[in-house]
C-alpha positions as CSV (number, residue, x, y, z in Angstrom):
1,M,-83.8,-164.5,-96.3
2,K,-87.0,-166.0,-97.4
3,H,-87.1,-169.8,-98.1
4,P,-87.3,-170.6,-101.9
5,S,-90.6,-172.4,-101.4
6,A,-92.3,-169.5,-99.5
7,H,-93.9,-168.2,-102.7
8,L,-95.8,-171.4,-102.9
9,V,-97.8,-170.4,-99.8
10,T,-99.2,-167.4,-101.5
11,A,-100.1,-169.4,-104.6
12,A,-101.7,-172.2,-102.7
13,S,-103.1,-170.7,-99.5
14,S,-106.5,-169.7,-100.8
15,P,-107.6,-173.2,-102.0
16,A,-105.9,-174.8,-99.0
17,R,-107.9,-172.6,-96.5
18,S,-111.2,-173.4,-98.2
19,R,-111.1,-177.1,-97.3
20,G,-113.1,-176.7,-94.1
21,V,-110.5,-178.0,-91.6
22,S,-110.7,-177.3,-87.9
23,K,-110.0,-173.8,-86.8
24,N,-108.7,-175.0,-83.4
25,P,-104.9,-174.3,-83.3
26,T,-104.5,-176.6,-80.3
27,G,-106.1,-179.6,-82.1
28,P,-104.5,-183.0,-82.7
29,A,-101.9,-181.8,-85.2
30,R,-100.5,-179.3,-82.6
31,H,-100.3,-181.9,-79.8
32,T,-98.1,-184.3,-81.8
33,L,-95.3,-181.7,-82.0
34,S,-92.8,-180.7,-79.4
35,E,-92.5,-177.0,-78.5
36,R,-89.3,-176.7,-80.5
37,E,-90.7,-178.6,-83.5
38,F,-93.7,-176.2,-83.5
39,E,-91.4,-173.2,-83.2
40,V,-89.4,-174.5,-86.3
41,L,-92.6,-175.1,-88.2
42,V,-93.8,-171.5,-87.5
43,L,-90.5,-170.1,-88.7
44,L,-90.4,-172.3,-91.8
45,S,-94.0,-171.1,-92.5
46,Q,-92.8,-167.5,-92.3
47,G,-90.3,-168.3,-95.1
48,Q,-87.2,-168.5,-93.0
49,S,-84.4,-170.8,-94.2
50,V,-82.9,-173.5,-92.0
51,K,-79.8,-171.4,-91.7
52,N,-81.7,-168.3,-90.5
53,I,-83.7,-170.4,-88.1
54,A,-80.5,-171.9,-86.6
55,Q,-79.1,-168.4,-86.1
56,S,-82.3,-167.0,-84.5
57,L,-82.7,-169.9,-82.1
58,T,-78.9,-170.2,-81.5
59,L,-78.9,-173.8,-82.7
60,S,-76.8,-175.6,-85.3
61,I,-78.0,-176.0,-88.8
62,K,-77.9,-179.7,-88.3
63,T,-80.2,-179.5,-85.3
64,V,-82.7,-177.4,-87.1
65,S,-82.5,-179.8,-90.1
66,T,-83.2,-182.7,-87.6
67,Y,-86.3,-180.8,-86.3
68,R,-87.5,-180.3,-89.9
69,A,-86.9,-184.0,-90.6
70,R,-88.9,-185.0,-87.5
71,L,-91.7,-182.7,-88.6
72,L,-91.8,-184.3,-92.0
73,D,-91.8,-187.8,-90.4
74,K,-94.4,-187.1,-87.8
75,L,-96.8,-185.4,-90.2
76,Q,-96.0,-187.9,-93.1
77,L,-95.0,-185.2,-95.5
78,T,-92.0,-184.9,-97.9
79,T,-91.2,-181.3,-98.5
80,T,-91.1,-177.9,-96.8
81,A,-93.8,-176.6,-99.0
82,E,-96.1,-179.5,-97.8
83,L,-95.2,-178.5,-94.2
84,I,-96.2,-174.9,-94.8
85,L,-99.5,-176.0,-96.4
86,Y,-100.2,-178.4,-93.6
87,A,-99.6,-175.6,-91.0
88,L,-102.0,-173.3,-93.0
89,D,-104.6,-176.0,-93.4
90,H,-104.6,-176.8,-89.7
91,H,-104.6,-173.2,-88.7
92,L,-101.3,-173.6,-86.8
93,V,-100.0,-170.4,-88.4
94,E,-101.6,-167.5,-90.1
């Protein structure tokens, strides 16, 4: 099941990609995240729900929600849509 905010990526990805950010996927943004946080970010960016991510990684929903909260905190964002745009802007996902 796709996340409800996944459609925002399509609507916003063109302007977001034209901002001239670094094309280095191992840049500073990537180094601030743990491997599991990065994995959750990628899956969220693919439109996966927290429930689906929990099932695919064999984690509890609460654990995945905690990873999502850590991502938001570390990157100083407030919504999943912002996480997805951040990942696109910083070329962490395609």
